[in-house]
N, C-alpha and C positions, 0 to 999 in steps of 0.2 A: 766426539765424546768429552765429557766432562774429566778431570784425572783430580789424584790427592792437590791441595794445596789450593782448589779452585774458588769460585763463588759459589759454593755449594754449603762453607762456610757461614757464611751471610741469612742463608736463608731459616738458619735456626736462632731465636734471642737465650744465650748463654746463660741467660740471668729469666726465663723464663720457670714456672714451677717442675715444669715436665719434661725438661728436658738437661739432659744428665751428660755433664764432659766426663771420657774414659780417657784422658789425657795418666790417669795415675800407669793405670794398664801396663803403661808402653809396650802397648801389642806384643808381649812376649807370652807368646800361647803358655796359658796353665796359669797367669798370674789372675791374682781377684782382688774384688774388697768388696766388703757389706756396705751395704747402704740402707737405715732407715731414713724414714723424709714422713713426714704429715704435710699435703699440698690441698688446696681448696679445690672442690671440686667445680670442673669446665664443666658451662653449658649443659644442656640438656642429655646429661647422663644417662640413663633406662631408656622405658617407652615411657607407651603416653598414660598408663595410671600408676607407673613406680615408677621411681628412682631416686637420686640423689639430689639434694637440694642443691642449686647453683652458688658454688662458697661454702661449703660446707665441710668441715677438717676429712681427707681420706687419708689412710694411714696406710703407706708401700713399706713394704722389709725383704728386700733383695740382694741380690747378690749377681755379681757382675763379674764376669769373667773371658779373659780374652782365651782365643782359641784362632786357629789355623787360617781362618775363614773372616772370623768380623768379634765380633762380643755375643757372647752368650747372656742375657740377662734370664734369671728365673726369682720367681720367688710370690708374694701373696698380695693381696689391694684388701682392704676389710672398711667398710662403711655402713652410716646408715639410713636405711630406705624410709621414702614418707609416699606413701598412693594412697591409692585406697580399695577396698573391696571392688571384683570383676562383677560382684552378682548382687549387693545390698548394698556399697559404696561407700560403709562404713571406711574412716580411719584406717590405714594401715604404717605402722612401724614396726623395720625392722634391721638385726643387722647383718649385711653379704660379707660372706668371705671368698674370695675368686685368684685362679690362681695367673699367674702370668711366666708366661715363657719364649722366648723369641730372644730369633737369631738377628741379630744388626751385620752384616757383610760388611767389610771394609770396601773402600773404592776398585782398589783393582783386583780384587776378587766378581765385582759386578759384572753381568754380561748383561746384553740387548735387551734380553728375553724376559731381565728380573722386574723392569718396571712394570711389563703387562704379567708377571706373575705376583705381584702387590707382596715381593722381596723387602724385607725391611732394610733402610741402608744407613749406615753411619753419616755423616752430613763433616768432612772433617772429622774433629772428635768428637760429635755433640751425635745424642741419641734423642729420640721426641719419643716420648713411652704414651703420649696421650693414645693412639687408636691403639695400644696394647691394653690401657683402661679402661678402656670402651669396652674392645671385646672382652674382656676379663669381667666387669659386672655385667653387662647382656648378657653372656651365655649362660648366670647363676639364675637370673629372675623367673619368675614362673610365667609361663604364656599367658593364665589368669590368675595374677593372685585374689586368692582368698583370705576372710577375717579367720578360719577356720573348712578343713577340709569341707564338713555335710553341711556348710550354709548355707540355708532355703532361698536366700533371695529377697524381692523386694513382691508384694502381690500386684500382678498384671493391671488388677482395677483401679485401685485407688493409693498403691504406692507406700504400702505401709511395712516396716521390714518384722517380716517372719517369725526373725528371731525372738524377738521381744511376745509377738503374738502367734503361739504355735497353734490356738484354738482358732485364728481368724478367720475367716469365710463370707459371702456373699449370696445373698440368695440367687439362687437359677437366673440368667436371663430371661425372660419372656420373647418369646416369639414375635415380631413382631405382627405377624397374623393373625396372635391371638388378643392384642393389644385391647384394641377397641371391646373386645369380651369382658376385659380383667377390667375397664374401666366403667363398664358398664353394671357388672357386679359388686365394684366398691362403690358404684351410688344406689342403686339397691341396698348394700350394705348400712352406708349410712338415713335411707328412708326408714327402713324398717327399726330403725333406732332412734329414730325418733317419732316410729308409730308404732309401740310395742304390741297395740292391739292388733296389728296385721300381721305377726310374726306367724299366727296359725289358721291364716286363712284359706 
């Protein structure tokens, strides 16, 4: 089992935007500091149809507080979302604000079960915010993002956007069993137009 000061420290890059150093807290319960930073969004931050564009700014307002077991991180994350309406595929641009609250446990307070329970850990004096950032954003995303709550979507036959053409309609589809009769009827109509003297026969 690895202990404090082991190679755990080397698994995180202290220069990475979402890695924070907690040494200032001195592991003294009650000591805290406020952190406000803007970081570039990591890749794949969101869901298939809605998310934060990679590299776009993500704002974090956090409080780091030393407690007996580790460092408690609380605060908010805000970012701009880009995507498309799940019904009509129109572009969506929204802002999201999510909450972060996570306890990062000191090495000496970790147990063999912590890894199975996905407990967040300090690695040396460093904490990795990326998993919590992802959770905070994804939890705030709607399952089916829509441009408006009553979006009528697209026409299933031609793909027209129904919000722009509320009276959009198509003729009733012809039963294939009657298709031959419809063709015959159309042909007769054309012949009568060409020979109007037969209309009253």
